[in-house]
C-alpha positions in Angstrom: -147.7 -25.3 -31.0 -148.4 -22.0 -32.7 -145.7 -19.3 -33.4 -147.3 -17.1 -30.7 -147.0 -19.9 -28.1 -143.3 -20.4 -29.1 -142.5 -16.7 -29.1 -144.4 -15.4 -26.2 -143.5 -11.8 -25.1 -144.5 -10.5 -21.7 -146.7 -7.4 -21.5 -145.0 -4.0 -21.6 -145.0 -0.4 -22.8 -145.0 0.7 -26.4 -142.0 2.5 -28.0 -142.0 4.8 -30.9 -140.1 3.4 -33.9 -138.7 5.2 -36.9 -136.8 3.6 -39.8 -133.9 5.7 -41.1 -132.4 5.4 -44.6 -128.7 5.8 -43.8 -128.0 6.6 -47.5 -125.8 3.5 -47.5 -125.6 1.7 -50.9 -123.8 -1.7 -51.2 -123.4 -2.7 -54.8 -121.9 -5.7 -56.6 -121.8 -8.2 -53.7 -121.4 -11.7 -55.2 -124.0 -14.1 -54.1 -121.5 -16.9 -53.3 -119.7 -14.5 -51.0 -122.7 -14.3 -48.7 -124.8 -17.4 -49.2 -125.1 -20.9 -50.7 -126.1 -22.9 -52.8 -126.0 -20.9 -56.1 -129.2 -19.6 -57.6 -129.3 -19.6 -61.4 -129.4 -16.1 -62.9 -128.5 -14.5 -59.6 -124.8 -14.1 -59.5 -124.9 -10.7 -57.7 -127.2 -9.4 -55.0 -129.3 -6.4 -55.8 -128.1 -3.0 -54.4 -128.6 -3.1 -50.7 -129.3 -0.4 -48.2 -128.5 -0.3 -44.5 -131.3 0.7 -42.2 -130.9 2.5 -38.9 -133.7 2.4 -36.3 -134.6 5.2 -33.9 -136.4 3.8 -30.8 -138.0 6.2 -28.2 -139.5 5.1 -24.9 -142.6 6.8 -23.5 -140.4 8.7 -21.1 -138.3 10.1 -23.9 -135.2 7.9 -23.8 -133.9 7.4 -27.4 -131.7 4.7 -28.8 -130.3 4.2 -32.3 -129.9 0.7 -33.6 -127.0 0.6 -36.3 -125.6 3.6 -38.2 -124.8 2.3 -41.7 -121.7 3.3 -43.7 -120.5 6.9 -43.0 -119.2 9.2 -45.7 -115.7 9.0 -44.2 -115.4 5.3 -44.3 -111.9 5.5 -45.9 -110.8 6.6 -42.4 -111.7 3.3 -41.0 -109.1 1.0 -39.6 -106.7 -0.2 -42.4 -107.8 -3.8 -41.9 -111.3 -2.7 -43.0 -110.6 0.3 -45.4 -108.0 -1.3 -47.6 -110.0 -4.4 -48.6 -113.0 -2.3 -49.3 -110.9 -0.3 -51.9 -109.2 -3.3 -53.5 -111.7 -6.2 -53.6 -113.2 -5.1 -57.0 -116.9 -5.3 -56.1 -117.5 -1.6 -56.1 -116.9 0.6 -53.1 -119.6 1.2 -50.5 -121.2 4.6 -50.3 -122.8 6.6 -47.5 -123.8 10.1 -48.5 -124.6 11.4 -45.0 -123.9 10.6 -41.4 -127.0 9.5 -39.4 -126.3 12.3 -37.0 -126.7 14.8 -39.9 -130.0 13.1 -40.9 -131.3 13.6 -37.4 -130.2 17.2 -37.2 -131.9 18.0 -40.5 -135.2 17.0 -38.9 -134.6 19.1 -35.9 -133.5 16.4 -33.4 -131.0 17.5 -30.8 -128.2 14.9 -30.8 -127.8 15.3 -27.0 -131.2 13.7 -26.8 -129.8 10.4 -28.2 -129.0 8.4 -25.1 -127.6 5.3 -26.8 -126.1 4.0 -30.0 -126.4 0.2 -30.3 -124.3 -1.7 -32.8 -125.9 -4.9 -33.9 -122.3 -5.9 -34.6 -119.0 -4.3 -35.5 -118.9 -4.7 -39.3 -118.1 -1.6 -41.4 -121.6 -1.2 -42.8 -123.3 -0.9 -39.4 -121.0 1.2 -37.2 -121.2 4.6 -38.8 -119.2 7.2 -37.0 -120.1 7.5 -33.3 -117.7 10.5 -33.0 -120.4 12.6 -34.7 -122.5 12.3 -31.5 -121.8 14.0 -28.2 -119.9 12.2 -25.5 -123.1 11.9 -23.5 -124.3 9.3 -26.0 -123.2 5.8 -24.8 -122.2 3.0 -27.2 -123.8 -0.4 -26.6 -122.2 -3.6 -27.9 -122.7 -7.3 -27.5 -121.0 -10.1 -25.5 -117.3 -10.5 -26.1 -116.8 -7.2 -28.0 -114.4 -5.5 -25.6 -112.1 -8.4 -25.2 -112.0 -8.9 -29.0 -111.5 -5.4 -30.2 -110.6 -2.8 -27.4 -109.1 -0.3 -27.3 -109.6 0.0 -31.1 -107.3 1.1 -33.9 -104.6 2.5 -33.9 -103.7 1.5 -30.4 -104.6 -2.1 -31.4 -103.4 -2.4 -35.0 -105.6 -5.4 -35.9 -108.8 -3.9 -34.5 -111.5 -3.3 -37.1 -113.0 -0.4 -35.1 -111.4 2.9 -34.1 -110.4 4.4 -30.9 -112.3 7.5 -31.9 -115.6 5.4 -31.8 -115.2 5.2 -28.1 -113.3 8.3 -27.1 -114.9 10.2 -24.2 -118.0 8.1 -24.1 -119.3 5.1 -22.1 -119.1 1.8 -23.9 -121.5 -0.6 -22.3 -121.2 -4.3 -23.2 -124.5 -6.3 -22.7 -123.6 -9.7 -21.3 -127.1 -11.0 -20.9 -126.4 -11.6 -17.2 -127.9 -8.3 -16.2 -131.0 -8.1 -13.9 -133.3 -7.1 -16.8 -132.7 -10.3 -18.7 -135.5 -12.8 -19.5 -136.3 -15.4 -22.1 -138.3 -14.6 -25.2 -138.8 -17.6 -27.4 -135.4 -19.3 -27.6 -133.5 -16.0 -27.0 -132.0 -14.4 -24.0 -133.5 -10.9 -24.0 -132.3 -7.7 -22.3 -135.1 -5.2 -21.4 -133.2 -2.1 -22.6 -135.5 0.6 -21.3 -136.7 -1.5 -18.4 -140.4 -1.1 -19.4 -140.8 -4.0 -21.9 -140.9 -1.7 -24.9 -137.5 -2.6 -26.4 -135.4 -5.7 -26.0 -131.9 -6.6 -27.2 -131.7 -10.3 -28.2 -128.6 -12.5 -28.0 -128.2 -13.7 -31.6 -124.7 -15.2 -32.0 -123.0 -16.5 -35.0 -122.6 -13.9 -37.7 -120.1 -11.8 -35.7 -118.7 -11.6 -32.2 -121.4 -10.0 -30.0 -124.1 -9.9 -32.7 -127.4 -8.4 -31.3 -130.9 -8.2 -32.7 -133.6 -5.9 -31.4 -137.3 -6.3 -30.7 -139.5 -3.2 -30.4 -143.1 -3.2 -29.2 -144.9 -1.1 -31.7 -148.4 -1.6 -30.3 -149.4 -3.5 -27.2 -149.5 -6.7 -29.3 -147.3 -6.1 -32.3 -143.5 -6.0 -32.7 -140.7 -5.1 -35.2 -137.7 -7.3 -35.0 -134.5 -5.7 -36.2 -132.3 -8.5 -37.4 -128.9 -6.9 -38.1 -127.0 -9.4 -40.3 -128.9 -12.5 -39.2 -129.5 -12.8 -42.9 -128.6 -10.8 -46.0 -131.5 -11.9 -48.1 -135.0 -13.1 -47.3 -134.2 -16.4 -48.9 -131.9 -17.2 -45.9 -134.8 -17.1 -43.6 -137.8 -18.2 -45.7 -139.6 -20.5 -46.3 -139.6 -22.4 -43.1 -141.6 -25.2 -41.6 -143.6 -22.6 -39.7 -143.9 -20.2 -42.7 -144.1 -22.4 -45.8 -143.9 -21.1 -49.4 -147.3 -19.8 -50.5 -149.0 -21.8 -53.3 -149.7 -18.5 -55.0 -148.4 -15.0 -54.5 -148.8 -11.9 -56.6 -145.5 -10.5 -57.7 -146.0 -8.5 -60.9 -142.2 -7.8 -61.4 -141.5 -11.5 -62.0 -141.2 -11.1 -65.7 -141.8 -14.8 -66.4 -145.4 -14.3 -65.0 -146.3 -10.7 -65.7 -149.4 -9.7 -63.8 -150.1 -13.2 -62.6 -149.9 -15.2 -59.4 -146.5 -16.7 -58.9 -146.8 -20.5 -58.8 -145.3 -22.1 -55.7 -144.9 -25.4 -57.5 -142.2 -24.0 -59.8 -140.4 -22.4 -56.8 -140.5 -25.8 -55.0 -139.0 -27.3 -58.2 -136.1 -24.8 -58.0 -135.6 -25.9 -54.4 -135.4 -29.6 -55.3 -132.9 -28.9 -58.1 -130.7 -27.2 -55.6 -131.1 -30.1 -53.1 -133.3 -28.0 -50.8 -136.5 -29.2 -49.2 -139.6 -27.1 -50.1 -140.0 -25.7 -46.6 -136.4 -24.8 -45.8 -134.8 -21.5 -46.8 -133.5 -21.1 -50.3 -130.0 -20.3 -48.9 -127.7 -21.0 -46.0 -125.2 -18.3 -44.9 -121.8 -18.5 -46.4 -120.1 -15.8 -44.3 -119.8 -15.3 -40.6 -117.7 -15.8 -37.5 -119.4 -19.1 -36.8 -121.7 -20.3 -39.6 -123.2 -23.4 -37.8 -124.1 -21.0 -34.9 -125.6 -18.5 -37.4 -127.8 -21.3 -38.9 -129.0 -22.3 -35.4 -129.8 -18.6 -34.7 -131.8 -18.3 -37.9 -133.8 -21.4 -37.0 -134.7 -19.7 -33.7 -135.7 -16.5 -35.5 -138.0 -18.4 -37.8 -140.4 -18.8 -34.8 -140.8 -15.0 -34.5 -140.8 -14.6 -38.3 -143.8 -16.9 -38.7 -145.9 -15.0 -36.2 -148.2 -12.5 -37.9 -147.7 -9.9 -35.1 -143.9 -9.7 -35.8 -142.4 -7.8 -38.7 -138.8 -8.9 -39.3 -136.5 -6.4 -41.0 -132.9 -7.2 -41.5 -130.3 -4.5 -41.9 -130.0 -4.7 -45.7 -133.6 -5.5 -46.4 -134.2 -4.1 -49.8 -137.8 -5.5 -49.9 -139.2 -2.8 -47.7 -138.2 0.0 -50.1 -141.3 1.9 -51.3 -143.5 0.0 -48.8 -142.6 1.3 -45.4 -142.8 4.9 -44.3 -139.3 6.2 -43.5 -138.0 8.7 -40.9 -139.2 11.1 -39.7 -142.5 9.1 -40.0 -143.4 6.5 -37.5 -143.4 2.8 -38.3 -145.7 1.7 -35.4 -148.8 1.1 -37.6 -147.0 -1.4 -39.9 -149.6 -4.1 -39.3 -152.6 -1.9 -40.0 -150.9 -0.7 -43.3 -150.1 -4.3 -44.4 -146.4 -3.7 -44.8 -145.4 -7.3 -43.7 -147.8 -8.8 -46.2 -146.4 -6.7 -49.0 -142.7 -7.2 -48.2 -142.3 -10.8 -46.9 -142.1 -12.7 -50.2 -140.9 -9.8 -52.3 -137.4 -11.4 -52.3 -138.7 -14.0 -54.8 -138.5 -11.3 -57.5 -134.7 -11.9 -57.4 -135.4 -15.4 -58.8 -136.4 -14.4 -62.3 -133.5 -16.1 -63.9 -134.1 -19.4 -62.1 -137.8 -19.3 -63.0 -137.0 -18.8 -66.7 -134.7 -21.8 -66.7 -137.3 -23.9 -65.0 
């Protein structure tokens, strides 16, 4: 069965998609904090961004998917802010609010109908109070029971009362009327026209959501949130095996040459991994076994040439994709997926040298 048969999406309208650089920079994250098994020569992950996505329906409804780290992150709930300042990895940074980025490009914030949090972690939630009260906040299953009414009314909550003040907070339960099945996922038709779906993707955090945007009648971008923190948690897979050869000039062991798949397979075997399973498993999350099950479901979509999967901290798309205010709808015609999908292998220079 082909990937397209496994991950069939019904016909629908096309939405406009823009990828926003939130100005978030995450530095010094230890590899073993996020994923396992170890990779020689890769003790720390490369500096990571957090992308926000602006989705607009053909009738003008606008939604933002994730907001990154805001400049005022030190005002987060103490259960979040204190560890960020004391863990010794380097503090996160966010130079601008997404709201300010939008205003700088002439977008009226009152035109933003919805903010969608893929999940509640500090590097995704931004500061909703920078948007007018008319902008609703959308969260995933179980969120309200776990975290409402927010800090300080609830001292242990990682989110703030100010995130919700004066605005509607809508929890998607995947029991609504606009719910269908796409691949192995429950999918909520957010605009009601088949242009943008929220996907139930549990495991990493309570209420974790992914998004699926129809960028042309037959192509899609999947916004993965924190389903993975590195392409090596998703690829290779049985449906998207490791290429025998791939041109990655920044691999210093093979300057200007084709990267040999055989040596990468040898690295997998040394780490007790099969050639066609991801290089890593997640090592952080609310329910890691559930996260791994969700990743396996995502691999069906990831292997389909008409889907471009972008996770929230995907550094591989830098310098490849056109960023806000430009549209990202023509990603397939511009070959972005082909250029980005195996770029994460550049992080394995140290392991290749050892091999």
